[in-house]
Each structure stands twice: as structure tokens, then as C-alpha cells.
RODREN-332192 format. One record per atom (N, C-alpha, C): residue in three letters; x, y, z. Coordinates in steps of 0.02 Angstrom, whole numbers, padded with zeros to 5 digits, always signed. Example, Ala and Ser with C-alpha at 12.3 -4.5 7.8 and 13.67 -1.06 7.14 Angstrom:
BEGIN
ALA+00660-00284+00390
ALA+00615-00225+00390
ALA+00660-00165+00390
SER+00642-00112+00354
SER+00684-00053+00357
SER+00645+00002+00394
% end
This chain:
BEGIN
ARG+01287+00466+00729
ARG+01299+00448+00658
ARG+01255+00390+00636
LEU+01245+00341+00681
LEU+01202+00284+00665
LEU+01130+00307+00654
ILE+01106+00351+00698
ILE+01037+00376+00692
ILE+01030+00416+00627
THR+01080+00457+00611
THR+01078+00496+00549
THR+01078+00451+00488
LEU+01119+00398+00491
LEU+01122+00351+00435
LEU+01055+00315+00426
LEU+01026+00293+00481
LEU+00961+00259+00477
LEU+00906+00306+00452
TYR+00909+00368+00474
TYR+00861+00418+00452
TYR+00864+00427+00376
PHE+00926+00433+00351
PHE+00935+00441+00278
PHE+00912+00378+00241
LEU+00930+00319+00267
LEU+00911+00257+00234
LEU+00836+00244+00238
ALA+00802+00275+00285
ALA+00730+00267+00290
ALA+00694+00309+00238
ILE+00721+00369+00223
ILE+00686+00416+00180
ILE+00709+00412+00107
TYR+00773+00400+00097
TYR+00801+00399+00029
TYR+00767+00346-00015
PRO+00757+00284+00009
PRO+00722+00235-00033
PRO+00651+00257-00052
ILE+00618+00295-00007
ILE+00551+00320-00023
ILE+00555+00368-00082
LEU+00607+00409-00082
LEU+00618+00456-00137
LEU+00627+00417-00202
LEU+00666+00362-00199
LEU+00675+00319-00258
LEU+00608+00291-00281
ILE+00567+00270-00233
ILE+00501+00243-00249
ILE+00458+00295-00285
TYR+00460+00357-00261
TYR+00421+00410-00293
TYR+00447+00425-00363
GLY+00514+00420-00373
GLY+00542+00430-00439
GLY+00515+00379-00489
VAL+00512+00316-00467
VAL+00484+00263-00509
VAL+00409+00272-00518
GLY+00374+00285-00463
GLY+00301+00290-00465
GLY+00276+00347-00508
ILE+00307+00405-00501
ILE+00285+00463-00540
ILE+00299+00452-00614
THR+00356+00421-00630
THR+00372+00406-00700
THR+00319+00359-00729
ASN+00303+00305-00693
ASN+00253+00257-00717
ASN+00184+00289-00723
THR+00168+00334-00677
THR+00103+00368-00679
THR+00097+00411-00742
VAL+00148+00449-00758
VAL+00146+00493-00816
VAL+00145+00452-00881
ILE+00185+00399-00884
ILE+00185+00357-00944
ILE+00116+00325-00954
SER+00087+00301-00899
SER+00020+00271-00902
SER-00032+00323-00923
PHE-00025+00384-00898
PHE-00071+00437-00916
PHE-00067+00453-00991
ILE-00006+00458-01018
ILE+00003+00473-01089
ILE-00027+00417-01132
GLU-00014+00355-01112
GLU-00038+00298-01152
GLU-00113+00289-01149
ASN-00141+00291-01088
ASN-00210+00270-01078
ASN-00260+00327-01077
GLN-00239+00387-01058
GLN-00285+00443-01056
GLN-00278+00490-01116
MET-00215+00500-01137
MET-00203+00543-01196
MET-00201+00502-01261
HIS-00196+00435-01254
HIS-00195+00389-01311
HIS-00140+00407-01360
MET-00080+00418-01332
MET-00021+00434-01372
MET+00035+00387-01353
ALA+00083+00380-01398
ALA+00142+00339-01382
ALA+00190+00384-01342
PRO+00207+00364-01281
PRO+00251+00406-01241
PRO+00323+00404-01265
PRO+00363+00456-01250
PRO+00435+00453-01265
PRO+00466+00396-01225
SER+00531+00384-01236
SER+00565+00331-01200
SER+00563+00344-01125
ARG+00568+00290-01087
ARG+00566+00295-01014
ARG+00621+00341-00988
ALA+00680+00337-01019
ALA+00737+00378-00998
ALA+00721+00452-01006
VAL+00688+00470-01061
VAL+00671+00541-01073
VAL+00618+00565-01024
VAL+00564+00525-01016
VAL+00510+00545-00971
VAL+00535+00555-00900
SER+00573+00506-00875
SER+00597+00510-00806
SER+00646+00568-00797
PHE+00689+00580-00847
PHE+00737+00635-00842
PHE+00701+00702-00837
VAL+00652+00713-00881
VAL+00616+00777-00881
VAL+00578+00787-00816
LEU+00542+00736-00794
LEU+00503+00741-00732
LEU+00548+00756-00672
LEU+00602+00718-00665
LEU+00646+00727-00608
LEU+00682+00794-00610
ALA+00702+00815-00670
ALA+00736+00879-00677
ALA+00690+00937-00657
VAL+00627+00932-00676
VAL+00579+00985-00658
VAL+00568+00986-00583
MET+00555+00927-00552
MET+00540+00925-00481
MET+00600+00944-00438
ILE+00659+00920-00456
ILE+00719+00939-00417
ILE+00736+01012-00429
GLY+00724+01036-00490
GLY+00734+01107-00504
GLY+00689+01150-00461
ILE+00627+01129-00451
ILE+00582+01166-00407
ILE+00609+01169-00336
MET+00640+01114-00314
MET+00667+01110-00246
MET+00727+01156-00236
LEU+00757+01180-00290
LEU+00813+01227-00284
LEU+00788+01299-00279
LEU+00723+01309-00286
LEU+00695+01376-00279
LEU+00683+01392-00206
ASN+00644+01442-00191
ASN+00631+01464-00122
ASN+00593+01410-00084
GLU+00626+01382-00033
GLU+00595+01327+00005
GLU+00534+01350+00045
ARG+00536+01411+00068
ARG+00479+01436+00108
ARG+00415+01437+00065
VAL+00423+01458+00003
VAL+00365+01459-00042
VAL+00341+01388-00056
ILE+00388+01342-00068
ILE+00371+01272-00082
ILE+00333+01242-00023
LEU+00358+01253+00038
LEU+00325+01226+00097
LEU+00256+01256+00107
ALA+00248+01321+00093
ALA+00183+01353+00098
ALA+00133+01321+00050
VAL+00156+01309-00012
VAL+00112+01279-00063
VAL+00093+01208-00043
THR+00144+01168-00022
THR+00129+01098-00004
THR+00085+01094+00059
ASN+00093+01141+00105
ASN+00048+01144+00163
ASN-00023+01157+00141
TRP-00031+01203+00094
TRP-00098+01219+00069
TRP-00128+01159+00032
LEU-00086+01119-00002
LEU-00110+01062-00041
LEU-00140+01007+00002
VAL-00124+01007+00067
VAL-00149+00954+00112
VAL-00225+00949+00107
TYR-00259+01006+00110
TYR-00333+01004+00113
TYR-00365+00981+00047
PRO-00342+01006-00011
PRO-00368+00978-00073
PRO-00354+00903-00081
LEU-00295+00881-00057
LEU-00279+00810-00063
LEU-00325+00767-00020
ILE-00340+00791+00041
ILE-00388+00755+00083
ILE-00456+00753+00049
ALA-00477+00809+00020
ALA-00541+00812-00015
ALA-00542+00764-00075
ILE-00486+00760-00111
ILE-00481+00716-00169
ILE-00487+00643-00148
ILE-00449+00624-00095
ILE-00451+00555-00071
ILE-00522+00537-00048
PHE-00554+00583-00011
PHE-00622+00570+00014
PHE-00671+00566-00045
GLY-00663+00612-00092
GLY-00707+00612-00151
GLY-00700+00549-00193
LEU-00637+00526-00202
LEU-00627+00464-00240
LEU-00657+00404-00204
SER-00652+00403-00137
SER-00681+00349-00099
SER-00756+00344-00110
LEU-00789+00402-00111
LEU-00862+00404-00123
LEU-00878+00388-00196
TYR-00836+00412-00242
TYR-00846+00401-00313
TYR-00845+00326-00330
LEU-00805+00288-00293
LEU-00797+00216-00307
LEU-00853+00174-00277
ILE-00892+00202-00231
ILE-00943+00161-00197
ILE-00992+00128-00246
PRO-01017+00162-00297
PRO-01062+00127-00345
PRO-01028+00071-00383
GLN-00960+00070-00383
GLN-00923+00018-00420
GLN-00906-00042-00376
TRP-00925-00040-00312
TRP-00909-00096-00267
TRP-00941-00160-00294
ASN-00900-00213-00298
ASN-00926-00277-00323
ASN-00918-00335-00274
GLY-00878-00325-00223
GLY-00871-00377-00172
GLY-00832-00437-00192
ALA-00798-00435-00251
ALA-00760-00494-00274
ALA-00704-00512-00225
ALA-00675-00462-00193
ALA-00621-00476-00146
ALA-00646-00514-00085
LEU-00709-00503-00067
LEU-00737-00537-00009
LEU-00752-00610-00022
ALA-00755-00629-00086
ALA-00770-00699-00103
ALA-00711-00745-00091
GLN-00651-00716-00085
GLN-00591-00757-00073
GLN-00577-00758+00002
VAL-00593-00813+00034
VAL-00585-00819+00106
VAL-00524-00863+00120
PRO-00471-00834+00150
PRO-00411-00873+00164
PRO-00420-00915+00227
THR-00376-00963+00236
THR-00375-01000+00299
THR-00345-00954+00352
THR-00353-00975+00415
THR-00327-00934+00471
THR-00251-00925+00464
GLY-00217-00979+00446
GLY-00144-00976+00438
GLY-00124-00928+00382
GLU-00158-00932+00325
GLU-00143-00888+00269
GLU-00156-00815+00287
PHE-00211-00804+00323
PHE-00229-00735+00343
PHE-00176-00705+00389
LEU-00154-00744+00439
LEU-00105-00719+00486
LEU-00038-00706+00452
LYS-00018-00751+00406
LYS+00045-00742+00370
LYS+00042-00680+00326
THR-00014-00670+00291
THR-00022-00611+00249
THR-00021-00547+00290
LEU-00056-00549+00347
LEU-00057-00491+00392
LEU+00014-00474+00416
TRP+00052-00525+00434
TRP+00121-00517+00457
TRP+00164-00485+00403
LEU+00161-00510+00342
LEU+00202-00485+00288
LEU+00179-00417+00262
THR+00117-00398+00280
THR+00090-00333+00259
THR+00112-00277+00305
ILE+00132-00293+00366
ILE+00147-00241+00415
ILE+00201-00192+00391
PRO+00257-00214+00359
PRO+00305-00165+00334
PRO+00274-00115+00284
VAL+00227-00140+00243
VAL+00194-00095+00195
VAL+00149-00046+00232
LEU+00115-00069+00285
LEU+00073-00024+00325
LEU+00115+00029+00359
VAL+00173+00008+00385
VAL+00219+00056+00417
VAL+00237+00110+00366
PHE+00254+00090+00305
PHE+00271+00137+00253
PHE+00212+00183+00236
ALA+00153+00154+00231
ALA+00094+00191+00208
ALA+00075+00247+00257
PHE+00083+00234+00322
PHE+00062+00283+00372
PHE+00121+00325+00398
ASN+00180+00313+00372
ASN+00238+00349+00396
ASN+00237+00423+00375
HIS+00245+00468+00422
HIS+00253+00539+00406
HIS+00310+00569+00447
SER+00361+00526+00459
SER+00418+00549+00499
SER+00457+00607+00469
PRO+00462+00614+00400
PRO+00498+00673+00375
PRO+00470+00739+00399
ALA+00406+00740+00417
ALA+00375+00804+00439
ALA+00380+00815+00515
ILE+00402+00763+00552
ILE+00401+00768+00625
ILE+00450+00820+00651
SER+00511+00823+00623
SER+00560+00871+00648
SER+00535+00942+00636
SER+00506+00955+00577
SER+00478+01021+00563
SER+00420+01037+00611
CYS+00381+00986+00626
CYS+00325+00994+00673
CYS+00351+01014+00742
ALA+00404+00980+00765
ALA+00432+00994+00831
ALA+00460+01065+00834
VAL+00496+01085+00781
VAL+00525+01153+00779
VAL+00469+01205+00779
SER+00417+01193+00740
SER+00361+01240+00736
SER+00328+01249+00804
HIS+00316+01193+00839
HIS+00285+01198+00906
HIS+00331+01232+00956
ALA+00396+01221+00949
ALA+00443+01254+00995
ALA+00442+01330+00985
ASN+00428+01352+00924
ASN+00427+01424+00909
ASN+00361+01456+00929
HIS+00307+01417+00934
HIS+00241+01445+00944
HIS+00213+01435+01014
PHE+00241+01388+01053
PHE+00212+01373+01118
PHE+00266+01375+01172
PRO+00248+01397+01233
PRO+00296+01395+01288
PRO+00314+01324+01306
GLU+00372+01314+01338
GLU+00399+01247+01350
GLU+00350+01202+01387
GLY+00313+01228+01434
GLY+00267+01186+01473
GLY+00209+01159+01433
ASP+00193+01192+01377
ASP+00135+01172+01337
ASP+00153+01129+01276
ARG+00218+01124+01260
ARG+00238+01093+01197
ARG+00218+01020+01192
ASP+00231+00981+01244
ASP+00215+00909+01241
ASP+00141+00899+01228
ARG+00100+00938+01263
ARG+00027+00931+01256
ARG+00004+00950+01185
GLU+00032+01004+01159
GLU+00012+01028+01093
GLU+00037+00981+01038
VAL+00099+00956+01045
VAL+00124+00907+00996
VAL+00082+00844+00996
SER+00065+00820+01056
SER+00023+00759+01062
SER-00045+00771+01029
ARG-00073+00830+01039
ARG-00138+00845+01009
ARG-00134+00846+00933
THR-00081+00877+00907
THR-00072+00880+00834
THR-00064+00810+00805
LEU-00022+00768+00836
LEU-00010+00701+00811
LEU-00072+00657+00817
ARG-00112+00668+00870
ARG-00174+00630+00878
ARG-00222+00647+00822
GLN-00229+00711+00805
GLN-00273+00732+00751
GLN-00248+00705+00683
THR-00181+00707+00674
THR-00152+00682+00612
THR-00165+00607+00604
ALA-00154+00570+00658
ALA-00166+00497+00655
ALA-00239+00482+00640
PHE-00284+00521+00670
PHE-00356+00510+00659
PHE-00373+00521+00585
MET-00347+00576+00556
MET-00362+00590+00486
MET-00332+00538+00440
LEU-00270+00515+00455
LEU-00238+00464+00414
LEU-00279+00400+00414
VAL-00298+00378+00473
VAL-00335+00314+00478
VAL-00402+00319+00443
VAL-00440+00372+00457
VAL-00507+00378+00429
VAL-00505+00385+00352
PHE-00468+00433+00327
PHE-00470+00447+00255
PHE-00431+00395+00214
VAL-00373+00375+00238
VAL-00333+00327+00200
VAL-00366+00258+00199
MET-00390+00236+00258
MET-00420+00169+00260
MET-00486+00167+00223
LEU-00525+00221+00225
LEU-00586+00224+00185
LEU-00569+00217+00111
PHE-00516+00251+00089
PHE-00495+00247+00019
PHE-00471+00177+00002
VAL-00432+00146+00047
VAL-00406+00079+00035
VAL-00463+00029+00027
PHE-00510+00030+00074
PHE-00566-00017+00072
PHE-00609-00004+00009
SER-00618+00059-00009
SER-00658+00074-00068
SER-00624+00048-00131
CYS-00558+00055-00135
CYS-00521+00028-00193
CYS-00526-00048-00197
VAL-00516-00081-00140
VAL-00517-00154-00139
VAL-00586-00180-00158
LEU-00639-00147-00135
LEU-00706-00170-00150
LEU-00728-00153-00222
ALA-00696-00101-00251
ALA-00715-00082-00320
ALA-00678-00122-00372
LEU-00621-00153-00353
LEU-00582-00192-00400
LEU-00582-00266-00380
THR-00565-00308-00427
THR-00560-00379-00413
THR-00488-00396-00394
PRO-00476-00453-00362
PRO-00407-00474-00349
PRO-00364-00475-00411
ALA-00394-00493-00468
ALA-00356-00494-00532
ALA-00336-00423-00552
ASP-00380-00374-00540
ASP-00363-00305-00555
ASP-00304-00281-00512
LEU-00306-00298-00448
LEU-00252-00277-00403
LEU-00186-00309-00423
ALA-00189-00373-00443
ALA-00128-00407-00467
ALA-00101-00375-00530
GLU-00146-00352-00574
GLU-00125-00320-00636
GLU-00093-00252-00621
ALA-00120-00215-00573
ALA-00089-00151-00553
ALA-00019-00162-00526
LYS-00011-00216-00488
LYS+00056-00232-00462
LYS+00103-00252-00519
ARG+00077-00290-00568
ARG+00119-00311-00624
ARG+00142-00250-00665
GLN+00096-00202-00675
GLN+00113-00142-00713
GLN+00157-00094-00673
ASN+00162-00105-00607
ASN+00204-00064-00563
ASN+00180+00009-00562
ILE+00114+00019-00562
ILE+00086+00086-00559
ILE+00045+00093-00496
SER+00032+00156-00477
SER-00008+00168-00417
SER-00080+00148-00430
ILE-00116+00135-00376
ILE-00186+00115-00383
ILE-00226+00171-00415
LEU-00205+00234-00405
LEU-00240+00290-00436
LEU-00235+00287-00512
SER-00176+00272-00537
SER-00167+00265-00610
SER-00208+00208-00637
TYR-00208+00152-00601
TYR-00247+00094-00624
TYR-00321+00110-00625
LEU-00345+00145-00573
LEU-00416+00165-00571
LEU-00433+00211-00630
ALA-00388+00258-00646
ALA-00399+00303-00702
ALA-00407+00265-00767
ASN-00364+00214-00776
ASN-00368+00173-00837
ASN-00429+00129-00837
HIS-00444+00101-00778
HIS-00499+00052-00772
HIS-00566+00086-00783
PHE-00575+00146-00755
PHE-00639+00181-00761
PHE-00637+00237-00814
ASP-00580+00241-00850
ASP-00572+00291-00903
ASP-00587+00361-00878
ASN-00555+00380-00822
ASN-00565+00446-00793
ASN-00497+00478-00782
PRO-00477+00525-00825
PRO-00410+00554-00821
PRO-00398+00595-00757
ILE-00451+00621-00727
ILE-00443+00662-00667
ILE-00411+00621-00611
ILE-00430+00557-00605
ILE-00404+00515-00552
ILE-00328+00511-00555
SER-00300+00504-00615
SER-00229+00494-00622
SER-00188+00556-00603
LEU-00221+00613-00596
LEU-00186+00674-00578
LEU-00178+00682-00503
ALA-00209+00638-00465
ALA-00209+00645-00392
ALA-00148+00613-00360
ILE-00088+00624-00388
ILE-00026+00602-00356
ILE+00022+00662-00360
ALA+00046+00687-00302
ALA+00084+00749-00306
ALA+00136+00759-00252
SER+00121+00799-00200
SER+00169+00837-00160
SER+00215+00796-00115
SER+00201+00731-00106
SER+00243+00691-00060
SER+00316+00689-00082
PHE+00328+00693-00147
PHE+00397+00693-00171
PHE+00437+00749-00139
PHE+00407+00809-00136
PHE+00443+00867-00110
PHE+00460+00859-00036
GLY+00411+00834+00003
GLY+00424+00825+00074
GLY+00479+00774+00087
HIS+00479+00720+00050
HIS+00530+00668+00059
HIS+00597+00690+00031
TYR+00596+00733-00020
TYR+00659+00760-00045
TYR+00694+00802+00009
LEU+00655+00844+00042
LEU+00683+00885+00097
LEU+00711+00841+00152
GLY+00674+00788+00170
GLY+00698+00744+00223
GLY+00761+00706+00203
ALA+00762+00682+00141
ALA+00822+00645+00117
ALA+00882+00691+00114
ARG+00871+00753+00090
ARG+00927+00800+00086
ARG+00952+00819+00156
GLU+00906+00827+00203
GLU+00925+00841+00272
GLU+00968+00784+00300
GLY+00947+00722+00288
GLY+00985+00664+00312
GLY+01054+00659+00279
LEU+01056+00670+00213
LEU+01119+00666+00177
LEU+01167+00721+00200
GLU+01141+00781+00210
GLU+01183+00837+00233
GLU+01213+00822+00302
GLY+01171+00797+00347
GLY+01196+00779+00413
GLY+01249+00725+00411
LEU+01237+00676+00367
LEU+01283+00619+00361
LEU+01351+00642+00334
VAL+01350+00682+00281
VAL+01413+00706+00250
VAL+01450+00753+00297
ASN+01415+00800+00328
ASN+01448+00849+00371
ASN+01478+00818+00434
GLN+01450+00761+00456
GLN+01478+00727+00514
GLN+01546+00695+00497
LEU+01557+00682+00433
LEU+01619+00650+00411
LEU+01673+00701+00392
LEU+01655+00765+00388
LEU+01702+00817+00366
LEU+01724+00859+00426
ASP+01784+00887+00420
ASP+01809+00932+00472
ASP+01773+00999+00470
LYS+01756+01021+00409
LYS+01721+01084+00400
LYS+01656+01072+00361
PRO+01598+01087+00391
PRO+01534+01075+00357
PRO+01529+01114+00291
ILE+01494+01085+00243
ILE+01483+01117+00179
ILE+01429+01171+00187
GLU+01440+01228+00156
GLU+01391+01282+00160
GLU+01324+01259+00131
PRO+01267+01272+00166
PRO+01202+01244+00146
PRO+01183+01256+00074
LYS+01193+01317+00049
LYS+01174+01332-00020
LYS+01213+01289-00070
LYS+01278+01280-00055
LYS+01320+01239-00099
LYS+01299+01166-00095
PHE+01281+01144-00034
PHE+01261+01074-00026
PHE+01195+01059-00062
GLN+01150+01109-00066
GLN+01088+01099-00102
GLN+01101+01080-00175
LYS+01151+01112-00205
LYS+01167+01098-00275
LYS+01201+01030-00282
ILE+01247+01015-00235
ILE+01281+00950-00237
ILE+01231+00893-00229
SER+01186+00900-00179
SER+01136+00848-00167
SER+01087+00842-00226
ALA+01072+00898-00259
ALA+01027+00895-00317
ALA+01056+00852-00372
VAL+01121+00859-00384
VAL+01155+00818-00435
VAL+01153+00744-00414
PHE+01168+00730-00351
PHE+01168+00661-00326
PHE+01098+00629-00334
PHE+01047+00666-00311
PHE+00979+00638-00315
PHE+00956+00631-00387
MET+00975+00679-00430
MET+00954+00676-00500
MET+00982+00613-00533
ILE+01046+00599-00522
ILE+01078+00542-00555
ILE+01050+00476-00528
THR+01046+00470-00462
THR+01024+00406-00433
THR+00950+00392-00446
LEU+00908+00444-00439
LEU+00837+00435-00452
LEU+00823+00418-00525
TRP+00861+00450-00570
TRP+00852+00437-00641
TRP+00870+00365-00659
ILE+00926+00341-00631
ILE+00947+00272-00644
ILE+00894+00223-00621
VAL+00869+00232-00559
VAL+00819+00186-00531
VAL+00754+00191-00569
ALA+00734+00252-00590
ALA+00672+00260-00628
ALA+00676+00223-00695
ILE+00735+00222-00726
ILE+00744+00185-00789
ILE+00740+00110-00777
ILE+00772+00087-00723
ILE+00772+00015-00707
ILE+00702-00010-00691
ASN+00661+00033-00658
ASN+00591+00018-00643
ASN+00583-00044-00599
PRO+00613-00044-00539
PRO+00604-00102-00494
PRO+00533-00103-00466
SER+00513-00161-00439
SER+00447-00168-00409
SER+00441-00122-00349
ILE+00390-00078-00350
ILE+00381-00031-00295
ILE+00363-00068-00231
LEU+00316-00115-00235
LEU+00296-00152-00174
LEU+00354-00193-00148
GLY+00393-00223-00193
GLY+00452-00261-00171
GLY+00502-00216-00136
PHE+00511-00156-00162
PHE+00556-00107-00132
PHE+00535-00091-00061
ILE+00470-00079-00052
ILE+00443-00062+00014
ILE+00452-00121+00062
GLU+00433-00180+00040
GLU+00434-00239+00084
GLU+00505-00257+00105
SER+00553-00252+00059
SER+00619-00278+00073
SER+00667-00227+00103
LEU+00654-00163+00095
LEU+00703-00114+00119
LEU+00671-00057+00158
SER+00628-00018+00125
SER+00605+00044+00155
SER+00563+00032+00218
GLY+00513-00013+00214
GLY+00470-00025+00272
GLY+00508-00046+00334
PRO+00551-00097+00330
PRO+00588-00118+00390
PRO+00635-00065+00418
VAL+00668-00026+00374
VAL+00713+00027+00399
VAL+00673+00081+00433
ILE+00615+00099+00405
ILE+00570+00147+00438
ILE+00548+00120+00505
ALA+00533+00054+00508
ALA+00514+00023+00571
ALA+00569+00030+00623
MET+00631+00022+00601
MET+00688+00030+00647
MET+00690+00101+00674
ILE+00681+00150+00630
ILE+00683+00221+00650
ILE+00624+00238+00696
LEU+00563+00216+00677
LEU+00503+00236+00712
LEU+00490+00198+00777
PHE+00512+00135+00780
PHE+00494+00092+00836
PHE+00553+00077+00883
ILE+00608+00055+00854
ILE+00663+00030+00896
ILE+00707+00087+00923
MET+00729+00132+00879
MET+00774+00185+00901
MET+00744+00230+00955
PRO+00680+00251+00950
PRO+00652+00293+01004
PRO+00650+00256+01071
MET+00635+00191+01070
MET+00632+00154+01133
MET+00702+00147+01164
TYR+00752+00139+01120
TYR+00821+00137+01143
TYR+00840+00204+01174
ALA+00820+00259+01140
ALA+00837+00326+01165
ALA+00804+00340+01231
ILE+00741+00318+01239
ILE+00705+00330+01302
ILE+00741+00299+01361
HIS+00773+00241+01351
HIS+00806+00206+01406
HIS+00880+00226+01413
LYS+00906+00267+01367
LYS+00977+00285+01370
LYS+00988+00360+01381
ILE+00940+00402+01360
ILE+00950+00475+01363
ILE+00912+00503+01423
PRO+00947+00535+01470
PRO+00914+00561+01530
PRO+00856+00609+01516
ALA+00861+00650+01465
ALA+00808+00699+01450
ALA+00742+00665+01432
LEU+00745+00601+01412
LEU+00684+00565+01391
LEU+00659+00517+01444
GLN+00687+00521+01505
GLN+00668+00471+01556
GLN+00595+00476+01578
LYS+00564+00534+01567
LYS+00494+00542+01587
LYS+00448+00497+01546
TYR+00473+00472+01489
TYR+00432+00429+01447
TYR+00442+00354+01462
ARG+00485+00339+01510
ARG+00499+00269+01526
ARG+00440+00238+01565
GLY+00434+00172+01558
GLY+00386+00135+01598
GLY+00315+00134+01571
ALA+00301+00167+01515
ALA+00233+00168+01488
ALA+00218+00102+01454
ALA+00156+00079+01461
ALA+00135+00015+01431
ALA+00140+00019+01354
SER+00131+00079+01327
SER+00135+00088+01254
SER+00204+00072+01227
ASN+00256+00080+01269
ASN+00324+00065+01247
ASN+00331-00008+01226
VAL+00299-00053+01264
VAL+00301-00125+01249
VAL+00268-00138+01181
PHE+00211-00106+01170
PHE+00175-00114+01107
PHE+00218-00090+01049
VAL+00252-00034+01057
VAL+00293-00006+01004
VAL+00350-00054+00986
VAL+00383-00081+01037
VAL+00439-00127+01025
VAL+00414-00191+00990
VAL+00358-00218+01013
VAL+00331-00279+00983
VAL+00314-00268+00910
MET+00279-00213+00894
MET+00260-00200+00824
MET+00321-00188+00780
GLY+00371-00152+00807
GLY+00432-00142+00768
GLY+00468-00207+00755
SER+00470-00251+00804
SER+00504-00315+00796
SER+00468-00358+00744
ILE+00401-00355+00744
ILE+00362-00394+00695
ILE+00376-00368+00624
ALA+00379-00302+00616
ALA+00393-00273+00550
ALA+00461-00293+00524
ILE+00511-00293+00568
ILE+00579-00310+00548
ILE+00584-00386+00535
SER+00548-00426+00574
SER+00550-00498+00564
SER+00521-00517+00496
ALA+00473-00478+00472
ALA+00443-00491+00406
ALA+00497-00483+00352
LEU+00542-00434+00361
LEU+00597-00426+00314
LEU+00643-00487+00315
VAL+00661-00509+00375
VAL+00706-00567+00381
VAL+00675-00628+00347
TYR+00610-00638+00358
TYR+00576-00694+00326
TYR+00578-00688+00250
GLY+00565-00625+00225
GLY+00565-00614+00153
GLY+00633-00627+00121
LEU+00687-00614+00158
LEU+00754-00624+00131
LEU+00773-00697+00126
PHE+00747-00738+00172
PHE+00770-00808+00177
PHE+00718-00860+00156
LYS+00658-00837+00137
LYS+00607-00887+00120
LYS+00623-00921+00054
% end
């Protein structure tokens, strides 16, 4: 029950973040690219969330097939945007040199955001099931490791190239303004360079995290009931719950970065770093993973991410 609760708490706040982020992206697009006065925030967020959650009530197999196909265009878009920004590099960010103490403190407080940025845990259970169906038992560990290694390589190369390209193309003042407006860097780039295509490059992650959040909520509720709720019925119940809560948060418009730093990042760190290490030392089926030097690294990084939350709460 604790693991299920943590799993839900790790993914549900991300869903809330996407509800806020997508609303802000569309409002910014209407204002800055279409040069129109947008409807009220309540109307925009309600329509967007109703459409996306409505899509999730359709055939899941079709949705997953479409989102799987979207992976490759999204990689191409991120890579293309990284190259597109190169002529705009100005180096203003490099002119601000912090002291060693300031750099280490910033790095420490950034770790929860990095954990969030590279997290793809909602897809891991589906990945494990897929490999179990396609490979014999003796080959599964090797094939899963190969898949995750390739995924990690693509994430680091394409995401970090995009991050560095954004930072070098914008000034620190631009980045602060994007944070103040509470919009994604893609939306800010679209407004800054007057290119509407850039602002369209935010999409399918909502659907993946919706599935993960619903999976966690269903497990949590059914563990508390004597008789589990039929899946089709639970899909409709969870849709109402997510629609109401996401709409309320989208209207309130909390700071996305603050949300990540104070809640989502550290909880994800607990799920990704601490719980697996605990399981390795407590569950007999996982004993083959004990004693690896990487386990120490995982615990240390997870503890650092969680400590950043504690510092943020009491500073």
C-alpha cells in the first residue's frame, strides 16, 4: 500500500503540472501567435482538459500506438529546435560566473528538477510487461537493460543538447521572465523568436502520465475495498476525479518549477532511488542485485534529492 501510494503521489502531481502547463501554453499561443484575446482561464482549461481526458476514455490500444509513433517526430523536433537555436546563441549566460559555494548550492537544489526531467517511470511497468511477452525468461534482464541503456543515451544526448541550446540562446533575464509567466521554454521561445511552430511542440506526455496516475489511483482504491471496482467503471470514476482536480489547479495556476521542486521531484526520488534499494535488501527475488557499487550511488543521489526538499521547506 505504501509503494502504491508513493507511486500515485509521484505521478499525480506531474499530471497537475501538465494541466497547468498546457493551459498556459495555449493561452500564450492565442495571445502571442494568433494575436487574439483568449477566453477566460477557466474556459480554456476546462475545454483542453475535457478533450484530453475524453480521448483517454477511448480505445487505449489506439492511443498507445499513436503516442509510441509520436516518439520519433518528437525526438526530431527537439533535435531540430536545438539546431535552429544555434545561430541565436549569445553567451550571456556564460558571463555570469557564480562562486564555488553558489554553484554547489544551485546544483544541489537543481537535482529534484533533474530527477523530474529525466523521469520515465510511468513507462517502466509497460516496458517490463512487453519484454516478458516477447523474450524468454533467461533473456529478459539483458534485453530490458539494453532498452533502458538506449533510452538513457537518447534522453541525455537530445534533452541536454536542447537545454544547453536554450540557455545559450536566451539571457538570464529571458529565463527569469519565462519562469514569471509560468510557461514552458518552448512557448517562451515561440514568443521570443515569433515562431508559432515552436509552441506546438508540447504534446503526448499528458497521456502517458494520465495512464500512470489512473493505474496508481485504481490500485490504491481497490486495496481499500473488499471488492475491486470493475476497470471500465473505474475509468469513468477516475476521469471525473482527474477532470475536477486538474481543472481547479489549472485555474489557480501555481508555479510549475515550485511544484516540481517542493513535491513532485522528491517523491519521484523516493520511488526511483530509495524504494528499489529497500526492496533489493528485503525481497528474496531481488537478492541477485545486492552488493553492486551502483546501489550506493543510487542511495546517495536519492538522499541528496530529498534533502533539497527538506532545505526548501525550512530555509
